[in-house]
Structures are given as structure tokens and as C-alpha cells.
BAPALUM-219222 format. One record per atom (N, C-alpha, C): residue in three letters; x, y, z. Coordinates in steps of 0.001 Angstrom, whole numbers, plus 500000, padded with zeros to 6 digits. Layout:
residues N
ALAXYZ/...
***
This chain:
residues 353
MET199162249957484020/MET199705251141484688/MET199443252316484132/GLU199374253305484936/GLU199117254628484421/GLU200436255072484065/TYR200788255636482736/TYR202125256590482511/TYR201952257987482717/PRO202861258892483319/PRO202445260228483228/PRO202537260820481748/SER201554262057481393/SER201652262780480642/SER203023263174480339/LEU203539263601479081/LEU204680264371478963/LEU204714265900479302/ASN203330266343479072/ASN203091267777479230/ASN201744267792480192/THR201281268740480757/THR199954268809481470/THR198827269083480495/PRO197976268138480355/PRO196954268158479347/PRO196173269621479480/PRO195607269958478396/PRO194708271102478732/PRO193465270929479302/ALA192584271772480087/ALA191303271307480544/ALA190498270780479379/GLY189554269812479740/GLY188871269512478535/GLY189231268224477779/SER190352267729478130/SER190889266627477325/SER190332265348477878/ILE190356264398477120/ILE189529263490477206/ILE190649262271476949/ARG190611261031477848/ARG191451259896477618/ARG190523258547477925/PHE191207257309477477/PHE190571255755477828/PHE191523255276479117/ASN190916255123480143/ASN191654254767481263/ASN191924252969481180/THR192927252422480783/THR193036251022480487/THR192854250336481803/ASP193134250888482770/ASP192945250127484052/ASP191703250139484300/SER190584251043484248/SER189348251173484795/SER188360250745483413/SER188906250941482520/SER188278250617481037/SER187189251637481186/LYS187503252899481658/LYS186323254219481545/LYS186751255462480720/MET186137256017480053/MET186529257317479680/MET186881258311480960/GLU187707259273480749/GLU187691260198481518/GLU188084261606480877/ILE187693262698481734/ILE188202264069481211/ILE188979264867482201/TYR189686265803481916/TYR190774266306482732/TYR190057267982482789/ASN189864268081484389/ASN189276269196484276/ASN190188270374484989/GLY191272270602484268/GLY192548271314484716/GLY193277271006486230/ASP192494270353487088/ASP193162269743488018/ASP193466268048488447/LYS192523267433487807/LYS192791265745487892/LYS191758265572487004/TRP191851264254486578/TRP191079263510485727/TRP189763262739486602/TRP188746263037485824/TRP187218262689486505/TRP186919261599485388/GLU186183260870486049/GLU185509259614485191/GLU184419260311484530/ILE183862259993483077/ILE182985260453482346/ILE181677259513483017/ASP180499260743483159/ASP179229259952483640/ASP179070259209482456/SER178449257798482602/SER177971257005481664/SER176312257266481464/THR175824257807482629/THR174368257600482525/THR173975258802481588/SER172463258865481063/SER172108259349479943/SER170531259999480541/PRO170165261131480044/PRO168682261643480211/PRO167327260567479820/GLN168064259584478864/GLN167084258513478480/GLN166855257498479579/GLU168161257273480291/GLU167775256258481564/GLU167423256737482792/GLN167375258093482948/GLN167102258796483890/GLN165314259301484248/THR164790259599482862/THR163889260114482677/THR162870259573481645/GLY163681258753480779/GLY162993258688479201/GLY163196259764478252/SER164045260795478786/SER164271262054477593/SER165003262886478183/ALA165316263946477235/ALA166250264909477726/ALA165049266063478162/ARG164872266695479558/ARG163937266994479876/ARG164169268692480569/GLY163356269725479984/GLY163746270838480213/GLY162515271540481401/PHE162897272600481940/PHE161855273002483153/PHE161890274183482926/ILE160706274822483230/ILE160321276290483216/ILE159866276675485012/ILE160584277345485848/ILE160388277505487065/ILE160072278908487619/GLY159191279194488328/GLY158891280303488876/GLY158510281706487689/GLY158891282818488359/GLY158528283907487144/GLY157332284332487910/TYR156937285711487080/TYR155717286600487546/TYR155169286994486012/THR154134287384486567/THR153324288471485169/THR153233289807485588/ASN153053290672484559/ASN153102291813484705/ASN151804292718485131/ALA150956292069484656/ALA149427292484484485/ALA148502291656484861/PRO147868291658486106/PRO148310292242487394/PRO149817291789487640/VAL150737292415488362/VAL151770291972489063/VAL151599290800489979/SER152035289719489710/SER151715288289490282/SER152952287308490656/ALA153559287171491454/ALA154757286078491337/ALA154227284614491380/TYR154793283770490785/TYR154551282297490364/TYR155417281484491097/GLY154982280168491729/GLY155788279346491958/GLY155577277776491317/ASP155202278002490152/ASP154876276802489242/ASP156074276437488623/ILE156165274845488589/ILE156987274376487733/ILE156523273509486628/SER156855273570485296/SER156596272792484317/SER157543272226483585/TYR157364271232482556/TYR158452270586481895/TYR158089270529480385/ILE159139269979479597/ILE159031269794478353/ILE159948268769477901/ASN159424268023477013/ASN160624267044476340/ASN161401267566475215/ILE162523268354475500/ILE163488269327474603/ILE163522268595473154/ASP163411267032473102/ASP163713266634471741/ASP162172266409470945/THR161322266887471447/THR160356266822470699/THR159550268339470521/THR158369268619470250/THR157790269987470213/THR156559269943471335/GLY155782271050471544/GLY154640270871472274/GLY154744271863473409/ALA153525271982473837/ALA153115272778474977/ALA153853271961476551/SER154024272646477260/SER154703272433478357/SER153843271588479521/ILE154167270909480468/ILE153302269939481384/ILE153310270310482719/ASP152615270610483457/ASP152575270608484727/ASP153608269936485721/PHE154543270225486450/PHE155404269480487292/PHE155265269449488556/GLY154936270575489258/GLY154685270671490627/GLY154939272369490863/ASP155150272482492431/ASP155397274129492469/ASP156704274351493311/THR157105275220493485/THR158163275671494473/THR157769275926495935/VAL158928275965496251/VAL158498276405497815/VAL158327277986497955/ALA159186278658497508/ALA158977280075497728/ALA158452280538496213/THR158173281763495832/THR157817282304494336/THR159154283351494410/GLY159280283459492798/GLY160379284819492430/GLY160522284572491481/ASN161577285614490629/ASN161744285819489498/ASN163500286323489338/ARG163774286311488132/ARG165097286650487796/ARG166251286269488696/SER166135284818488691/SER167142284268489418/SER167933283054488641/SER168266282067489418/SER168643281036488341/SER168482279504488864/ALA168770278465487949/ALA168991277246488207/ALA169791276648487655/SER170321275618488249/SER171234274379487625/SER170848273019487989/ALA171346271791487458/ALA170945270909487621/ALA172235269792487431/SER172034268182488034/SER172690267562487740/SER171949266413486722/ARG172158265257486502/ARG171513264219485776/ARG170292264042486461/THR170127263946487934/THR168814263660488705/THR168143264716489221/ARG168869266001489858/ARG168343266999490202/ARG168545268178490190/ALA167589269133490021/ALA167510270323489689/ALA167467271478491128/VAL168486272496491165/VAL168319273167492358/VAL168273274666491620/THR167358275135492512/THR167169276908492307/THR167404277500493105/PHE168061278945492509/PHE168386280157493587/PHE167426281169493507/TRP166649281187494730/TRP165956282621494561/TRP166325283996495483/ALA166359284859494939/ALA166862286053495765/ALA165871287206495899/ASN164860287277494883/ASN163852288289494599/ASN162829287982495729/SER162464289477496320/SER161294289193497274/SER160028288586496948/PRO159757287719497408/PRO159812287422498589/PRO160641285999499232/ALA161186285600498019/ALA161785284130498208/ALA163431284564498992/LYS163729285895498639/LYS165203286425499301/LYS166167285229498795/ASP166937284620499853/ASP168014283697499765/ASP167861282563499563/THR166780281981499286/THR166314280535499206/THR166901279589498027/ILE167282278701498756/ILE167625277442497687/ILE166826276404497761/GLU166185275990496695/GLU165359274578496792/GLU165812273529495915/TYR165558272580495575/TYR166051271293494850/TYR164525270524494466/PHE164516269606493413/PHE163570268788493333/PHE164205267439492170/THR163539266531492217/THR163924265257491562/THR163540265416490315/MET164221265373489142/MET163513265585487705/MET163010264520486964/SER163095263087487584/SER162462262238487128/SER161198261927487333/SER161090262605488944/SER159531262303489283/SER158772263685488950/LEU157296263687489256/LEU156429265085489350/LEU156443265256491099/GLY156328266722491121/GLY156273266687492585/GLY156763268149492809/ASP156535268584494406/ASP157048269755494451/ASP158330270030494629/ALA159109271339495109/ALA160207271400495602/ALA160468271120496950/ILE161855271090497059/ILE162166270891498705/ILE163337272216498953/ASP163131272346500507/ASP164044273197500692/ASP165533272973500644/PHE166668273409500234/PHE167668272945500370/PHE168880273565501161/GLY168684274985501672/GLY169529275756501960/GLY169435277115501856/ASN170388278091501933/ASN170404279670502036/ASN171779280027501056/LEU171513280891500177/LEU172645281493499608/LEU173387282382500566/ASN174523282577500718/ASN175316283253501846/ASN175204284950501781/SER174233285287500379/SER173753286772500334/SER172812286641499377/SER171715287706499811/SER170530287801498855/SER170517288557497959/ASP171475288058496988/ASP171425289217495794/ASP170459288683494458/ASP169903289808494125/ASP169234289634493097/ASP169732289403491666/SER169086288835490594/SER169440288636489231/SER171179287776489085/VAL171047286932489486/VAL172622286120489387/VAL172529285138488286/GLY173376284873488052/GLY173444283926486938/GLY174207282665487519/SER173768281516487081/SER174652280356487587/SER174963279166486680/CYS175553278026486705/CYS176266277234486009/CYS176586275874486754/SER176696274789486103/SER176915273656487035/SER177802272601485795/ASP178808271669486605/ASP178889270644486027/ASP177591269330486564/SER178074268131486802/SER177461267018487224/SER177317267338489236/ILE178227267730489649/ILE178823267740490804/ILE178389269054491624/ARG178525270196490933/ARG178606271173491600/ARG177973272409490974/SER177270273332491420/SER177019274505490903/SER177558275429491550/VAL177640276659490508/VAL178324278061490742/VAL177550279133490579/ILE177147280052491713/ILE176468281171491469/ILE176916282530491476/GLY176727283397490495/GLY177693284837490459/GLY177041285928490283/GLY177694286949490877/GLY176856288345490316/GLY175691288676490792/GLY174864289564490722/GLY173720290125491268/GLY173799291436491708/TYR172655292045492526/TYR172895293055493362/TYR172051292722494440/PRO172032293739495732/PRO171414293358497045/PRO169688293668496863/ASN169080292817497352/ASN167618293062497564/ASN167172292425498673/PRO166058293252499637/PRO165723294629499063/PRO166406295389499018/GLY165908296819498402/GLY166869297794498454/GLY166208299203497791/SER166512300022498012/SER165967301456497721/SER166903302473496876/GLY166534302984495877/GLY167690303744494792/GLY168582302673494270/PRO169926303469494129/PRO171059302575493572/PRO171356301423493813/TYR171466300326493112/TYR171884299060493413/TYR173470298572493222/GLN174298298515493860/GLN175831298389493801/GLN175910296592493501/ARG176373296515492229/ARG176487295137491680/ARG177695294320492508/THR177450293355492565/THR178511292386492964/THR179096291454492282/ASN180431291227492564/ASN181184290218491585/ASN181252289050492280/ALA181134288830493480/ALA181054287655494158/ALA180192286059493623/MET181356285218493984/MET180655283999493623/MET180588283116494650/GLN179811282202494785/GLN179085280701495891/GLN179108279728495069/TYR179051278477495779/TYR178802277299495264/TYR178009276286496037/ILE177477275523495636/ILE176863274199496592/ILE177013272870495506/THR177058272082496597/THR177187270655496033/THR175935270191495719/ILE175705269478494433/ILE174187269527493922/ILE173459268228494807/ALA174361267283494916/ALA173574266164495580/ALA173546266170496970/SER173901267126497738/SER173657267496499366/SER172830268246499466/THR172538268862500506/THR172115270004500925/THR172702270893501868/GLY172401272213501921/GLY173142273060502668/GLY173377274501501930/ASN174195275433502640/ASN174283276850502404/ASN175190276956501216/GLY175288278030500556/GLY176076278674499673/GLY177876278618500288/VAL178870278367499550/VAL180005278554500137/VAL180669279372498939/ASP181794280470499728/ASP182537281060498955/ASP183305280589497935/PHE183247280818496688/PHE184160280289495534/PHE185212281113494983/GLY185016282834494776/GLY185740283734494357/GLY185011284797493913/ASP185673285552492954/ASP185166286753492387/ASP185080286696490843/LEU183858287144490393/LEU184087287445488898/LEU184862288560488467/ASP185344288752487069/ASP186015289988486692/ASP185368290810486881/THR183851291587486916/THR183274292377486824/THR182070292342487804/GLN182085293436488595/GLN180743293544489640/GLN179763293581488507/ILE178438292877488403/ILE177939292698487324/ILE176402292338488082/SER175519292267487652/SER173925291920487442/SER173046291507486242/ASP172114290944486562/ASP171167290507485397/ASP171962289795483795/LEU172781288710484545/LEU173505288215483582/LEU173197286722483646/ASP173573285473482850/ASP173400284321482573/ASP174651283447482155/ALA174482282269482529/ALA175626281347482436/ALA175296280067481769/CYS176050279528481268/CYS176252278072480860/CYS177463277497480835/SER177724276140480607/SER178565275587480641/SER178824274200480141/SER180272273798480175/SER180843272509479471/SER180859271461481006/PRO181178270513480822/PRO182108269661481815/PRO183033270067482881/THR183616271039482376/THR184926271643483061/THR184632273075483358/ARG184347274034482449/ARG184169275417482327/ARG182911275965482310/GLY182628277309483214/GLY181405277880483267/GLY181466279031482520/VAL180794279524481736/VAL180595280737481049/VAL179960281811481342/PHE180032282899482049/PHE179025283868482247/PHE178863285212481332/MET177681285212480504/MET177063286042479743/MET176236287630479513/GLY176846288759479134/GLY176302289760479110/GLY175859290075480795/GLY174976291513480753/GLY174948291919482347/GLY174533293315482285/ASN174646293817483604/ASN174627295121483768/ASN175734295680484651/THR176462296293484658/THR177491296813485596/THR177386298068485967/GLY176252298977485814/GLY176059300349486281/GLY175627300195487741/PRO176726300734488797/PRO176216300902489954/PRO175309301896490488/SER174430302881489620/SER173375303489490020/SER172418303725488675/GLY172666302766487873/GLY171658302821486878/GLY171895301810485649/PRO171338301691484690/PRO171984300754483507/PRO173010300988482823/ASN173883299967482545/ASN175229299961481810/ASN175162298574481535/ARG174578298080480286/ARG174237297145479417/ARG176073296755479037/VAL176180295506478996/VAL177540294967478397/VAL177680293759477808/ASN178765293721476962/ASN179122292901476212/ASN179996291656476598/THR180305291879478083/THR181100290863478971/THR180974289358478529/ILE181726288582478262/ILE181730287134478713/ILE183059286871479551/GLN182613286185480621/GLN183490285649481593/GLN183652284103481933/TYR184600283566482557/TYR184689282293482435/TYR185259281746483960/ILE184798280802484401/ILE185599279943485439/ILE185706278384485257/THR186742277902486067/THR186764276204486096/THR186021275771487224/ILE185009275047486907/ILE183722274811487889/ILE184077273776488845/ALA185267272986488559/ALA185357271996489585/ALA186783272610490640/THR187321273536490178/THR187848274152491523/THR187405275557492005/THR188174276303493024/THR187853277509493256/THR188595278580493132/GLY188312279582492797/GLY188728280926492106/GLY188058282014491513/ASN189158282780490912/ASN188306284172490544/ASN187788283988488849/GLY187078284590488185/GLY186711284286486835/GLY187694285232486113/GLY187810285095484973/GLY188617285490483970/GLY187881285762482510/ASN188492286874481954/ASN188133287562480566/ASN187811286314479494/PHE186893286335478813/PHE187043285271477844/PHE186735285944476699/GLY185738287179476517/GLY185489287663475235/GLY184602288523475177/ASP184009288865473879/ASP182863289624473901/ASP181420289143473362/LEU180248289430473753/LEU178971289387472856/LEU178956289847471591/THR178456289983470729/THR177976290468469668/THR177387291729470013/VAL176523291709470548/VAL175737292863471078/VAL175632293035472730/ALA175835294418473392/ALA175897294566474740/ALA174506294377475115/ARG173852293594476199/ARG172699293735476926/ARG172726292968478117/SER171713293156478965/SER171261292405480133/SER170284291533479957/HIS169955290942480879/HIS168677290098481169/HIS168514289053479813/CYS169987288666479531/CYS169915287576478300/CYS169906286414478734/ASP169844285487478420/ASP169781283790478595/ASP170483282846478030/ALA171411281921478480/ALA172443281241478000/ALA171988279851478393/GLY172454279121477201/GLY172315277349477752/GLY173424277000476604/SER173805275598476707/SER174810274972475870/SER174494273691476275/ASN175591272981474883/ASN175804271401475011/ASN177085271333475787/ALA177997270366475490/ALA179388270541475968/ALA180192271081475440/VAL180131271441473925/VAL180773271989473109/VAL180610273538472813/ARG179295274177472977/ARG178891275549472326/ARG177861275902472961/GLY178557277197473881/GLY177349277925474454/GLY176608279026473530/ILE175291279261473803/ILE174584280438472964/ILE173994281107473742/CYS174032282321473832/CYS173285283252474240/CYS172331284004473774/SER171044284354474209/SER169866284951473396/SER169064285849474067/GLY168564286767472973/GLY167547287925473766/GLY168256288724474678/GLY167394289763475208/GLY167855290736476156/GLY167205291805475766/ILE167777292987476790/ILE167687294399476837/ILE169153295312476489/ASN169058296234475694/ASN169907296649475594/ASN169955298502475607/VAL168496298801476203/VAL168495299989476712/VAL167539299968477858/HIS167646301360478586/HIS166591301281479532/HIS165644302817479699/PRO164440302954479701/PRO163549302016479916/PRO163525300931479081/VAL162893299580479150/VAL162609298869477852/VAL161538299502477012/THR161846299542475790/THR160865299741475055/THR161327298662473620/ALA160263298630472551/ALA160427297670471481/ALA161660297761470841/SER162638299074470913/SER163902298976469963/SER164646298835470902/GLY164602298501472028/GLY165595298019473264/GLY165662296545473399/LEU164605295900472857/LEU164769294464473082/LEU165412293681472045/GLU166187292827472358/GLU167047291913471013/GLU166658290470470734/ASN166360290128469775/ASN165932288731469466/ASN167099287906468701/VAL168129288749468847/VAL169635288101468713/VAL170041286910469254/MET170802285845468889/MET171270284885469380/MET173033284613468694/ASP173879284624469934/ASP175403284459469409/ASP175799283560470127/TYR176931282562469845/TYR177430281664470324/TYR179155281774470526/VAL179556281017471073/VAL180973280678471573/VAL181504279155471683/THR182264279004471706/THR183343277291471864/THR183628277807473123/ILE183072276953474101/ILE183340276969475628/ILE184773276680475770/ALA185443275613475093/ALA186840275384475492/ALA187829276201475025/SER187681277308474408/SER188393278405473717/SER188149279465474335/LEU188762280754473848/LEU188710281878474594/LEU188048282939473207/GLY187662283823473276/GLY187542284651471843/GLY185817285541471994/ASN185998286113470990/ASN184465286918471044/ASN183363285988470045/ALA182128286132470608/ALA180956285413470111/ALA180570285730468827/ILE180135284789468211/ILE179710284900466514/ILE178009284918466406/ASP177679285554465635/ASP176362285506465390/ASP175812284080464924/PHE174547283844465716/PHE174073282579465406/PHE172612282698464561/GLY171929283457464678/GLY170683283580464307/GLY169525284391465235/ASP168144284340464914/ASP167280285230465593/ASP166226284090466422/CYS165710284662467472/CYS164730284127468069/CYS163300284617467386/THR162554283871467468/THR161013283994466737/THR160599285340467643/ILE160884285709468389/ILE160310286933469208/ILE161416287774470040/ALA161208288881469966/ALA162386289806470929/ALA161802290117472339/VAL162374289275473170/VAL161898289372474733/VAL163436289268475609/TYR163071289682476998/TYR164139289309477616/TYR163353288439479269/GLY164235288024479640/GLY163951287045480994/GLY163416285982480701/LYS163950285235479815/LYS163125283771479220/LYS163715282880480297/ALA163382281430479997/ALA163834280459480883/ALA164481279487479899/VAL165681279092479596/VAL166496278078478487/VAL166865276822479053/SER166350275666478387/SER167018274455478712/SER167484274060477346/THR168494272800477792/THR169161272328476664/THR169439270780476498/SER169611270124475403/SER169989268888475278/SER171386268833474707/SER171982267800474534/SER173118267811473744/SER173224268306472090/THR171789268272471676/THR171761268701470197/THR170806270089470208/ARG169838270529471132/ARG168808271467470839/ARG168918272220472192/LEU168403273780471714/LEU168449274808472730/LEU167054275259472983/VAL165878275169473716/VAL164795276016473757/VAL164892277025474513/ASN164143278344474184/ASN163947279375475027/ASN162140279200475044/ALA162112279670476749/ALA160617279520476794/ALA160144280927477575/CYS158864281427477333/CYS158439282438477653/CYS159366283837477418/GLY159132285021478550/GLY159815286104478272/GLY158507287154478475/SER159516288580478329/SER158484289680478387/SER159118290629477223/THR158235291677476820/THR158525292543476323/THR158532294117476694/GLY158323293948478260/GLY158188295246479246/GLY156738295599479202/SER156038295452478310/SER154654295820478297/SER153670294449478224/ALA154172293366477979/ALA153490292185477813/ALA154339291136477894/ASP153617289862478558/ASP154439288675478790/ASP153979287794477856/LYS154884286788477525/LYS154748286001476450/LYS154758284451476749/ASN154196283443476183/ASN154449281928476681/ASN154925281471475469/VAL155688281944474413/VAL156109281486473575/VAL157485280714473885/MET157472279718473100/MET158608278678473159/MET159420278387471764/ASP160454278846471777/ASP161083278438470269/ASP162375277722470473/TYR163000277076469644/TYR164086276247469632/TYR165145276507468490/VAL166558275994468541/VAL167528275795467601/VAL168285274681467708/GLN169058274149466589/GLN170025272934467030/GLN171270273626467113/ILE171823272963468464/ILE172970274073468627/ILE174044274079467701/MET174542272843467218/MET175895272713466264/MET175754273189464940/THR174320273692464443/THR174094274630463526/THR174013275820463497/THR173873276652462724/THR173408278090462932/THR172150278727462089/GLY171590279479462700/GLY170111279799461861/GLY169356280570463007/ASN168072280914462164/ASN166866281311462898/ASN166087280300463743/ALA165384280794465135/ALA164659279628465814/ALA163795279312464978/VAL162927278156465610/VAL161517277708464896/VAL160622277515466429/ASP159333277513466318/ASP158475277417467000/ASP158463276052467563/PHE158271276136469052/PHE158275274787469736/PHE156729274230470236/GLY156196275543470698/GLY154860275442471540/GLY154530276392472427/ASP153906276158472934/ASP153332277195474025/ASP153619276667475467/ALA154071277724476251/ALA153975277541478073/ALA152486277000478612/ILE152454276578479567/ILE150979276602480191/ILE150705277863480792/PRO149173278253480732/PRO149053279456481270/PRO149419279893482797/ASN149552279050483464/ASN149781279531484981/ASN151323279388485043/ALA152026279540484018/ALA153661279530484076/ALA153755281264484590/GLY154884281381485196/GLY155306282857485536/GLY156123283198484147/LEU155625284271483104/LEU156097284345482093/LEU157011285039481783/GLU157367285896482920/GLU158597286827482727/GLU159590286691483959/GLY160735286129483623/GLY161700285913484462/GLY162113284352485009/PRO161252283674484471/PRO161345282249484902/PRO162742281732484947/VAL162843280659485625/VAL164429280092485321/VAL164229278886484760/GLY165475278529483804/GLY165361277403483286/GLY166323276025483523/THR166421275086483395/THR167625274052483259/THR166947272757482873/SER167938271734482785/SER167524270316482185/SER168594269221482617/ASN168236268249482437/ASN168870266958482752/ASN169735266688481811/ALA170143267525480846/ALA171027267295479832/ALA171815268281478884/HIS172214269310480073/HIS172763270322479522/HIS174220270169479366/GLY175088270910478850/GLY176389271059478526/GLY177233270488479600/GLY177057270961480851/GLY177742270851481946/GLY178026269362482548/LEU176887268625481665/LEU176878267321482275/LEU177393266231481234/GLY178270266872480026/GLY178715265868479089/GLY178104265745477940/
***
């Protein structure tokens, strides 16, 4: 029989349930059975995705989906196409299904999904409850939480939002209110452990750029407002985040406006997701760009594509998450990928354990 704990365990605690003979993790509210499947069982590998994006010369939006085997190196491979086209939005995934969130014209408030183990096109999922551009998202194996952004379309100053919404990945339907981030913010990204989502960087200016070093966090399985986590080593927006179950890494971004070579960051910094505190320097990317697609396995993070503001890049590089050091070349994204502002996810990210 199960005996009560002497004290309430902290979120992220793990136990072996002798009744069910299963490992369980405490999410801050109740105990959940740890998913015993693996990327190898689902697809034969930890599979990362590069989704959507656009190019600057000439300006053209893309709806291509391509993928990589995160644990090897090489060029990306064509997977299929999205329903809409767009960029600077976000994506999340369970072990089996990837979900994309498009807010940039012409995609507007579209949510789409595809099954990661097969090849094929995305399918309509539902709609966000607001069409906010430049959001961030994170997920566990059940739920994806989308936060921040600014209204699109519009003209003149953009008022940032702190609203969050969520969807249940295995179903279809529209976004549901989750709570509010601690700050009204856009141009951010997020990563997760199985219990906690962490939103990194962004832009808080109501009428212009105000790059920040803000890190905020939520408990994914509950609803409620975000809280302050700590600070990045460099204030920046359009940075990109990824994680395993322990450590989250934020890479690249923009620290000034308009975008110039001197305002681009190749920095990577990291946090331990289960704790609170400031980020620590990790190393450097192989190239200074913003608007990348990031995918992760339990051991490795891959940065793909991005822009210098005047040129789009198809470069991919990677790091070993639990070490520190500079990124190493991975390969090239396929030519028809949207090179600026694609979104990334994987079937092996930190929110899946």
C-alpha cells in the first residue's frame, strides 16, 4: 500500500511505486507515471524538425517541414508541408505528435499537427484564442503552453501581451486560457522539463525594441501565472531555447535594433530547470544569427538556420547539453527550408523526460 510522505515533495521528485512497479514523477500537484517509451521505439531515433520560416531575398514564406536525426550529423531531409505558411512562431511535441502555432500573416491563429514517425503533411488542429505574433511555447508529454507575443496584423507600435494559453497535444481543438506571464513580452522562446516550462529572453517595448534578459517559469500540468526565474547572461530577443530534462540552453538572438552585425549574438547560456537562478555561460554558436529552429535529445541540442538580418543561413550546429563549450558543425538544412524564423521541436526534448 502507498504511505503518505512526511512532507510535500518538491516538483520533479521521482519515486518507485511498489504497487504498480512503475517509476513516477511529482509535478507539484500529484504523482504521474513516467513515460516508458523512447524515440527509438517511435521513430528509430531522436528526430528533430525544421518547420516553416521565410527568406528575405526575395521575401517569401515557406511551408516546408524537414527533419534530422539529432544523434548523428548530416543534411536535413524533406518530411512534408504545413497547411499554412509563416514564421517567428513556435512548436511543441509529445513522443508521437508535433504541434505548430502560427500567428504571422498569412497563417494568423492556425494550430497544426503531424505525426513525427511518418512522412507527410501537417493537418489542421484548431485555433489559438488570439493571433499574437512571436510567441514562445513549451510542453510535457500531454500539454503544450503558448505564451507572450504581440497582435498581428497591425501598424505602428505593438503592445506586447503576457497571456498564456494551452492545448492538449493528443487531441484537437482551440487554445484554452492558462494564466499570465510575469511580463508583457514577445520574441521569446521556451523549453521544459517534465514538470516546468521556462521562457527566455524577449522584447518588452510597447512602442519599440526593449531587449531583456528575463527568464520566467511555469508548472506545465497546472494553470496559473508565471514567476521570475532569473536572468540571462545577455539581454536579447529572437533567441532560441531547447533542453533535456535537466538543463535548458538559450542560444543566439538580437541585442539591438535595427539588426546589425554588431547586434547579433552567438552566445549560448544555460540554466538548471529544477532550480531558480541566473543563467551561466555555455559557449558560442558557430555563427551569430537570430530566428533559428532548435531541437534536442536527452544528450544533444541542434541549432538550425537563422538570419543575420541581411542574409539567411542554412547552417546547423550542435552541442552536448550536459557539458559546456562551443558548438560544432552538424550539416546544412535543405535548400527549400525557410531559413529565417523557422520553428523547431523533437520527439526527445526535455519535457518528455
